[in-house]
Short mmCIF file of the C-alpha atoms (twelve columns), coordinates in Angstrom:
data_MODEL
# 
_entry.id   MODEL 
# 
loop_
_atom_site.group_PDB 
_atom_site.id 
_atom_site.type_symbol 
_atom_site.label_atom_id 
_atom_site.label_alt_id 
_atom_site.label_comp_id 
_atom_site.label_asym_id 
_atom_site.label_seq_id 
_atom_site.Cartn_x 
_atom_site.Cartn_y 
_atom_site.Cartn_z 
_atom_site.pdbx_PDB_model_num 
ATOM 1   C CA . MET A 1   108.507 22.446 105.914 1 
ATOM 2   C CA . ASN A 2   111.997 21.119 105.812 1 
ATOM 3   C CA . GLY A 3   114.381 23.739 104.153 1 
ATOM 4   C CA . ARG A 4   112.231 26.915 104.344 1 
ATOM 5   C CA . VAL A 5   114.208 29.946 105.543 1 
ATOM 6   C CA . LEU A 6   112.173 30.760 108.581 1 
ATOM 7   C CA . ASP A 7   111.685 26.892 109.828 1 
ATOM 8   C CA . ASN A 8   111.973 26.693 113.845 1 
ATOM 9   C CA . LYS A 9   111.451 30.435 114.194 1 
ATOM 10  C CA . VAL A 10  108.578 32.301 115.866 1 
ATOM 11  C CA . ALA A 11  106.677 35.225 114.546 1 
ATOM 12  C CA . LEU A 12  104.406 37.753 115.954 1 
ATOM 13  C CA . VAL A 13  102.649 39.691 113.650 1 
ATOM 14  C CA . THR A 14  100.244 42.305 115.366 1 
ATOM 15  C CA . GLY A 15  97.132  43.256 112.960 1 
ATOM 16  C CA . GLY A 16  97.536  40.064 111.181 1 
ATOM 17  C CA . SER A 17  93.627  39.246 110.471 1 
ATOM 18  C CA . ARG A 18  93.418  41.279 107.330 1 
ATOM 19  C CA . GLY A 19  95.357  43.477 104.406 1 
ATOM 20  C CA . ILE A 20  99.112  43.995 104.953 1 
ATOM 21  C CA . GLY A 21  99.133  42.020 108.158 1 
ATOM 22  C CA . ARG A 22  97.350  39.162 106.860 1 
ATOM 23  C CA . ALA A 23  99.856  38.877 103.667 1 
ATOM 24  C CA . ILE A 24  102.650 39.073 106.080 1 
ATOM 25  C CA . ALA A 25  101.394 36.483 108.562 1 
ATOM 26  C CA . GLU A 26  100.796 34.283 105.587 1 
ATOM 27  C CA . ARG A 27  103.914 34.808 103.741 1 
ATOM 28  C CA . LEU A 28  106.086 34.153 107.012 1 
ATOM 29  C CA . GLY A 29  103.880 31.024 107.745 1 
ATOM 30  C CA . ARG A 30  104.833 29.691 104.115 1 
ATOM 31  C CA . GLU A 31  108.497 30.163 104.726 1 
ATOM 32  C CA . GLY A 32  108.120 27.852 107.806 1 
ATOM 33  C CA . ALA A 33  107.605 30.157 111.001 1 
ATOM 34  C CA . VAL A 34  105.231 29.408 113.650 1 
ATOM 35  C CA . VAL A 35  103.090 32.409 113.519 1 
ATOM 36  C CA . ALA A 36  100.992 34.238 116.407 1 
ATOM 37  C CA . LEU A 37  98.855  37.065 114.772 1 
ATOM 38  C CA . THR A 38  96.878  39.590 116.319 1 
ATOM 39  C CA . TYR A 39  93.387  40.864 115.750 1 
ATOM 40  C CA . ALA A 40  91.171  43.575 117.300 1 
ATOM 41  C CA . GLN A 41  87.853  42.384 116.845 1 
ATOM 42  C CA . ASP A 42  87.157  40.300 113.720 1 
ATOM 43  C CA . HIS A 43  87.673  36.764 115.188 1 
ATOM 44  C CA . ALA A 44  86.318  35.069 111.826 1 
ATOM 45  C CA . ALA A 45  89.065  36.987 109.697 1 
ATOM 46  C CA . ALA A 46  91.735  35.974 112.152 1 
ATOM 47  C CA . GLY A 47  90.491  32.325 111.911 1 
ATOM 48  C CA . GLU A 48  90.393  32.429 108.083 1 
ATOM 49  C CA . VAL A 49  94.305  33.362 108.313 1 
ATOM 50  C CA . VAL A 50  95.091  30.746 110.676 1 
ATOM 51  C CA . GLU A 51  93.504  28.021 108.612 1 
ATOM 52  C CA . ARG A 52  94.970  29.362 105.505 1 
ATOM 53  C CA . ILE A 53  98.513  28.948 106.894 1 
ATOM 54  C CA . GLY A 54  97.549  25.405 108.016 1 
ATOM 55  C CA . LYS A 55  96.450  24.513 104.772 1 
ATOM 56  C CA . ASP A 56  99.613  25.929 103.306 1 
ATOM 57  C CA . GLY A 57  101.591 23.500 105.859 1 
ATOM 58  C CA . GLY A 58  102.458 26.020 108.326 1 
ATOM 59  C CA . ARG A 59  101.467 26.513 112.048 1 
ATOM 60  C CA . ALA A 60  99.607  29.734 113.338 1 
ATOM 61  C CA . PHE A 61  97.291  30.571 116.157 1 
ATOM 62  C CA . ALA A 62  95.389  34.131 116.670 1 
ATOM 63  C CA . ILE A 63  95.327  35.971 119.617 1 
ATOM 64  C CA . ARG A 64  92.656  38.968 120.537 1 
ATOM 65  C CA . ALA A 65  94.329  42.114 121.659 1 
ATOM 66  C CA . GLU A 66  92.958  45.606 121.313 1 
ATOM 67  C CA . LEU A 67  95.640  47.805 121.221 1 
ATOM 68  C CA . GLY A 68  95.849  51.470 122.604 1 
ATOM 69  C CA . ARG A 69  95.084  50.588 125.988 1 
ATOM 70  C CA . HIS A 70  97.127  50.698 129.149 1 
ATOM 71  C CA . GLY A 71  98.163  47.078 129.754 1 
ATOM 72  C CA . ASP A 72  97.774  45.961 126.123 1 
ATOM 73  C CA . ALA A 73  101.281 44.615 125.643 1 
ATOM 74  C CA . ALA A 74  101.321 42.928 128.936 1 
ATOM 75  C CA . ALA A 75  97.857  41.338 128.083 1 
ATOM 76  C CA . LEU A 76  99.127  40.236 124.563 1 
ATOM 77  C CA . TRP A 77  102.331 38.572 126.001 1 
ATOM 78  C CA . ALA A 78  100.409 36.650 128.716 1 
ATOM 79  C CA . ALA A 79  97.963  35.004 125.794 1 
ATOM 80  C CA . PHE A 80  101.126 34.516 123.803 1 
ATOM 81  C CA . ASP A 81  103.033 32.777 126.595 1 
ATOM 82  C CA . ALA A 82  99.560  30.545 127.307 1 
ATOM 83  C CA . GLU A 83  99.707  29.705 123.831 1 
ATOM 84  C CA . ILE A 84  102.975 28.937 122.240 1 
ATOM 85  C CA . ARG A 85  103.763 25.692 123.820 1 
ATOM 86  C CA . ARG A 86  100.923 24.141 121.949 1 
ATOM 87  C CA . HIS A 87  102.458 25.350 118.512 1 
ATOM 88  C CA . SER A 88  106.163 25.299 119.132 1 
ATOM 89  C CA . GLN A 89  108.844 23.181 120.995 1 
ATOM 90  C CA . GLN A 90  110.239 26.365 122.632 1 
ATOM 91  C CA . ALA A 91  108.989 29.247 124.045 1 
ATOM 92  C CA . GLY A 92  110.169 32.777 123.228 1 
ATOM 93  C CA . VAL A 93  109.934 34.809 119.856 1 
ATOM 94  C CA . ASP A 94  112.467 35.350 116.882 1 
ATOM 95  C CA . ILE A 95  110.609 38.113 114.981 1 
ATOM 96  C CA . ILE A 96  108.336 41.066 116.023 1 
ATOM 97  C CA . VAL A 97  106.332 42.740 113.246 1 
ATOM 98  C CA . ASN A 98  104.544 45.851 114.429 1 
ATOM 99  C CA . ASN A 99  101.887 46.028 111.843 1 
ATOM 100 C CA . ALA A 100 98.659  47.008 113.599 1 
ATOM 101 C CA . GLY A 101 97.916  50.549 113.331 1 
ATOM 102 C CA . LEU A 102 95.321  53.194 113.222 1 
ATOM 103 C CA . VAL A 103 94.776  55.864 110.400 1 
ATOM 104 C CA . SER A 104 93.576  59.410 111.355 1 
ATOM 105 C CA . SER A 105 92.753  61.533 108.266 1 
ATOM 106 C CA . SER A 106 91.850  64.578 110.034 1 
ATOM 107 C CA . PRO A 107 93.731  67.669 109.387 1 
ATOM 108 C CA . LEU A 108 95.500  69.783 111.644 1 
ATOM 109 C CA . ALA A 109 92.477  72.454 112.154 1 
ATOM 110 C CA . PHE A 110 89.969  69.407 113.141 1 
ATOM 111 C CA . LEU A 111 91.997  66.930 114.838 1 
ATOM 112 C CA . THR A 112 90.680  66.099 118.366 1 
ATOM 113 C CA . GLU A 113 92.949  65.952 121.533 1 
ATOM 114 C CA . GLY A 114 91.115  62.626 121.786 1 
ATOM 115 C CA . ALA A 115 91.803  61.485 118.359 1 
ATOM 116 C CA . PHE A 116 95.453  62.609 118.835 1 
ATOM 117 C CA . ASP A 117 95.940  60.477 121.651 1 
ATOM 118 C CA . GLU A 118 93.980  57.268 120.346 1 
ATOM 119 C CA . VAL A 119 96.177  57.238 117.159 1 
ATOM 120 C CA . PHE A 120 99.651  57.877 118.966 1 
ATOM 121 C CA . ALA A 121 98.364  55.075 121.583 1 
ATOM 122 C CA . VAL A 122 97.929  52.399 118.548 1 
ATOM 123 C CA . ASN A 123 100.705 53.345 116.312 1 
ATOM 124 C CA . LEU A 124 103.577 54.381 118.756 1 
ATOM 125 C CA . ARG A 125 103.065 53.403 122.557 1 
ATOM 126 C CA . ALA A 126 101.768 49.900 121.521 1 
ATOM 127 C CA . PRO A 127 104.707 48.961 119.448 1 
ATOM 128 C CA . PHE A 128 107.031 50.448 122.141 1 
ATOM 129 C CA . PHE A 129 105.796 48.315 124.875 1 
ATOM 130 C CA . ILE A 130 105.382 45.217 122.855 1 
ATOM 131 C CA . VAL A 131 108.904 45.396 122.070 1 
ATOM 132 C CA . GLN A 132 110.263 46.394 125.511 1 
ATOM 133 C CA . GLN A 133 108.079 43.568 127.107 1 
ATOM 134 C CA . GLY A 134 109.071 41.128 124.260 1 
ATOM 135 C CA . LEU A 135 112.805 41.534 124.804 1 
ATOM 136 C CA . SER A 136 112.924 38.894 127.531 1 
ATOM 137 C CA . ARG A 137 111.426 36.279 125.188 1 
ATOM 138 C CA . MET A 138 113.479 37.183 121.923 1 
ATOM 139 C CA . ARG A 139 116.049 34.845 121.280 1 
ATOM 140 C CA . ASP A 140 119.625 36.586 120.302 1 
ATOM 141 C CA . GLY A 141 119.707 36.995 116.301 1 
ATOM 142 C CA . GLY A 142 116.029 38.229 116.246 1 
ATOM 143 C CA . ARG A 143 114.138 40.644 113.780 1 
ATOM 144 C CA . ILE A 144 112.038 43.440 114.922 1 
ATOM 145 C CA . ILE A 145 110.226 44.833 111.467 1 
ATOM 146 C CA . ASN A 146 108.095 48.058 112.405 1 
ATOM 147 C CA . ILE A 147 105.582 48.942 109.511 1 
ATOM 148 C CA . SER A 148 105.916 52.610 108.996 1 
ATOM 149 C CA . SER A 149 104.755 54.773 106.131 1 
ATOM 150 C CA . GLY A 150 105.753 56.910 103.148 1 
ATOM 151 C CA . THR A 151 104.105 59.569 104.725 1 
ATOM 152 C CA . ALA A 152 106.732 59.896 107.603 1 
ATOM 153 C CA . ARG A 153 108.847 61.626 104.818 1 
ATOM 154 C CA . ASN A 154 106.443 62.914 102.522 1 
ATOM 155 C CA . ALA A 155 104.083 65.677 103.517 1 
ATOM 156 C CA . VAL A 156 100.500 64.703 103.580 1 
ATOM 157 C CA . PRO A 157 98.723  67.273 106.018 1 
ATOM 158 C CA . GLU A 158 95.454  65.193 105.574 1 
ATOM 159 C CA . VAL A 159 96.780  62.705 107.920 1 
ATOM 160 C CA . ILE A 160 99.336  64.579 110.084 1 
ATOM 161 C CA . ALA A 161 98.831  62.905 113.067 1 
ATOM 162 C CA . TYR A 162 99.134  59.470 111.570 1 
ATOM 163 C CA . ALA A 163 102.413 60.525 109.636 1 
ATOM 164 C CA . SER A 164 103.814 62.099 112.992 1 
ATOM 165 C CA . THR A 165 103.190 58.557 114.707 1 
ATOM 166 C CA . LYS A 166 105.286 56.660 111.789 1 
ATOM 167 C CA . ALA A 167 108.084 59.315 112.000 1 
ATOM 168 C CA . ALA A 168 108.215 58.505 115.640 1 
ATOM 169 C CA . LEU A 169 108.700 54.834 114.924 1 
ATOM 170 C CA . ASP A 170 111.112 55.350 112.689 1 
ATOM 171 C CA . THR A 171 113.061 56.953 115.483 1 
ATOM 172 C CA . PHE A 172 111.992 54.469 117.720 1 
ATOM 173 C CA . THR A 173 113.389 51.492 115.250 1 
ATOM 174 C CA . LEU A 174 116.953 53.655 114.958 1 
ATOM 175 C CA . ASN A 175 117.319 53.427 118.463 1 
ATOM 176 C CA . LEU A 176 116.486 49.665 118.716 1 
ATOM 177 C CA . ALA A 177 119.094 48.886 116.394 1 
ATOM 178 C CA . LYS A 178 121.967 50.492 118.239 1 
ATOM 179 C CA . GLN A 179 120.607 49.086 121.699 1 
ATOM 180 C CA . LEU A 180 119.979 45.363 120.470 1 
ATOM 181 C CA . GLY A 181 123.000 45.007 118.052 1 
ATOM 182 C CA . PRO A 182 125.088 43.274 120.328 1 
ATOM 183 C CA . ARG A 183 122.699 40.421 120.666 1 
ATOM 184 C CA . GLY A 184 122.484 40.108 116.944 1 
ATOM 185 C CA . ILE A 185 119.090 41.540 116.939 1 
ATOM 186 C CA . THR A 186 118.145 43.883 113.820 1 
ATOM 187 C CA . ALA A 187 115.459 46.555 113.782 1 
ATOM 188 C CA . ASN A 188 114.212 48.003 110.610 1 
ATOM 189 C CA . SER A 189 111.507 50.036 109.564 1 
ATOM 190 C CA . LEU A 190 109.355 49.243 106.209 1 
ATOM 191 C CA . ALA A 191 107.528 52.249 104.693 1 
ATOM 192 C CA . PRO A 192 104.948 51.247 102.085 1 
ATOM 193 C CA . GLY A 193 103.120 53.684 100.020 1 
ATOM 194 C CA . VAL A 194 99.130  53.217 99.279  1 
ATOM 195 C CA . ILE A 195 98.525  49.643 99.172  1 
ATOM 196 C CA . ASP A 196 95.215  48.080 97.668  1 
ATOM 197 C CA . THR A 197 93.577  46.718 101.002 1 
ATOM 198 C CA . ASP A 198 90.266  46.978 102.537 1 
ATOM 199 C CA . ALA A 199 91.214  50.002 104.692 1 
ATOM 200 C CA . ASN A 200 91.246  51.883 101.029 1 
ATOM 201 C CA . SER A 201 88.691  50.252 99.416  1 
ATOM 202 C CA . SER A 202 86.130  52.904 99.916  1 
ATOM 203 C CA . TRP A 203 87.913  55.570 97.711  1 
ATOM 204 C CA . LEU A 204 90.423  53.317 95.661  1 
ATOM 205 C CA . ARG A 205 89.031  50.145 94.130  1 
ATOM 206 C CA . GLY A 206 86.262  50.581 91.444  1 
ATOM 207 C CA . ASN A 207 87.802  54.223 90.907  1 
ATOM 208 C CA . PRO A 208 89.808  54.349 87.770  1 
ATOM 209 C CA . ARG A 209 90.746  58.082 88.361  1 
ATOM 210 C CA . ALA A 210 92.008  57.222 91.736  1 
ATOM 211 C CA . GLU A 211 93.728  54.177 90.597  1 
ATOM 212 C CA . ALA A 212 95.530  55.906 88.068  1 
ATOM 213 C CA . GLN A 213 96.489  58.676 90.180  1 
ATOM 214 C CA . ILE A 214 98.102  56.424 92.682  1 
ATOM 215 C CA . ALA A 215 99.795  54.362 90.101  1 
ATOM 216 C CA . SER A 216 101.266 57.238 88.470  1 
ATOM 217 C CA . LEU A 217 103.211 58.219 91.738  1 
ATOM 218 C CA . ALA A 218 105.027 55.318 91.696  1 
ATOM 219 C CA . ALA A 219 108.056 54.692 89.341  1 
ATOM 220 C CA . LEU A 220 106.616 51.117 88.733  1 
ATOM 221 C CA . GLY A 221 103.487 52.623 87.674  1 
ATOM 222 C CA . ARG A 222 100.988 50.676 89.604  1 
ATOM 223 C CA . VAL A 223 99.069  50.458 92.986  1 
ATOM 224 C CA . GLY A 224 100.852 48.477 95.694  1 
ATOM 225 C CA . GLN A 225 99.625  44.886 96.663  1 
ATOM 226 C CA . PRO A 226 99.868  43.503 100.295 1 
ATOM 227 C CA . ASP A 227 102.053 40.737 99.109  1 
ATOM 228 C CA . ASP A 228 104.560 43.282 97.857  1 
ATOM 229 C CA . ILE A 229 104.970 44.914 101.478 1 
ATOM 230 C CA . ALA A 230 104.991 40.590 102.609 1 
ATOM 231 C CA . GLY A 231 107.924 39.856 100.302 1 
ATOM 232 C CA . VAL A 232 110.198 42.689 101.829 1 
ATOM 233 C CA . VAL A 233 109.014 41.558 105.473 1 
ATOM 234 C CA . ALA A 234 109.984 37.840 104.575 1 
ATOM 235 C CA . PHE A 235 113.537 39.092 103.465 1 
ATOM 236 C CA . LEU A 236 114.086 41.142 106.520 1 
ATOM 237 C CA . ALA A 237 112.594 38.452 108.729 1 
ATOM 238 C CA . SER A 238 115.230 36.020 107.115 1 
ATOM 239 C CA . ASP A 239 119.402 35.375 107.827 1 
ATOM 240 C CA . ASP A 240 119.914 36.997 104.568 1 
ATOM 241 C CA . ALA A 241 119.118 40.196 106.213 1 
ATOM 242 C CA . ARG A 242 121.557 39.756 109.114 1 
ATOM 243 C CA . TRP A 243 123.582 42.680 107.981 1 
ATOM 244 C CA . VAL A 244 120.576 45.213 107.494 1 
ATOM 245 C CA . THR A 245 119.727 47.216 110.607 1 
ATOM 246 C CA . GLY A 246 118.482 50.631 111.755 1 
ATOM 247 C CA . ARG A 247 117.383 51.544 108.212 1 
ATOM 248 C CA . VAL A 248 113.720 52.674 106.852 1 
ATOM 249 C CA . ILE A 249 113.173 50.420 103.730 1 
ATOM 250 C CA . ASP A 250 111.074 52.346 101.362 1 
ATOM 251 C CA . ALA A 251 108.533 49.992 99.823  1 
ATOM 252 C CA . THR A 252 106.503 52.621 97.773  1 
ATOM 253 C CA . GLY A 253 107.502 51.367 94.254  1 
ATOM 254 C CA . GLY A 254 109.607 54.307 93.946  1 
ATOM 255 C CA . ALA A 255 106.987 57.105 94.782  1 
ATOM 256 C CA . GLY A 256 108.209 60.631 94.700  1 
ATOM 257 C CA . LEU A 257 111.572 59.936 92.718  1 
# 
């Protein structure tokens, strides 16, 4: 792994067992980082990611973490602390990628209080306290990357609660950048559009009409892939991005231009 851009770095990627999170975890591993990835239920899928990173010459381990509950951040970091010394010569973390998220597809008229609380707990409260409790572990010059969404800026009433969590996450990012700048820690949001993942497979894959519609929204004329997002995360995690902070990076392929 000599010469890779993230050598000697430790990264935490939440929701790293599938979809965008998996692509991010695997990319950071290829770039030399020791990757701690969290998963909620699918232990086998998380194990596959760890195995893939290992085959590519990297180091990784998985942490089961059910986000959206009180105490979730403390439990996650306790598991991280217990495991990191087996994979890295130093404790602590350099990169936090808050990727895990829950999509609520209920429009305003049908959204229940319980569903509202759940999506905010997973998408906003969990990242908030993961960062809060991770800062004592984060080395100066670190990176915080919050996975937001294009829906935070473009009205999509069908996912109003989800979009609201992502808009709040962007504000959280902005304030982190200001607060943590003196430590050389950058904080940025990354906002994908529709990405071809398992979460979207039921209505997107194998549906030429849906694929064409989504592709038509992007200036680049295709549906986004998880690797498209992982590449931008790898840049934001690298030293090349040291002068970029407090920004929402659009990764929609130019949707809505």
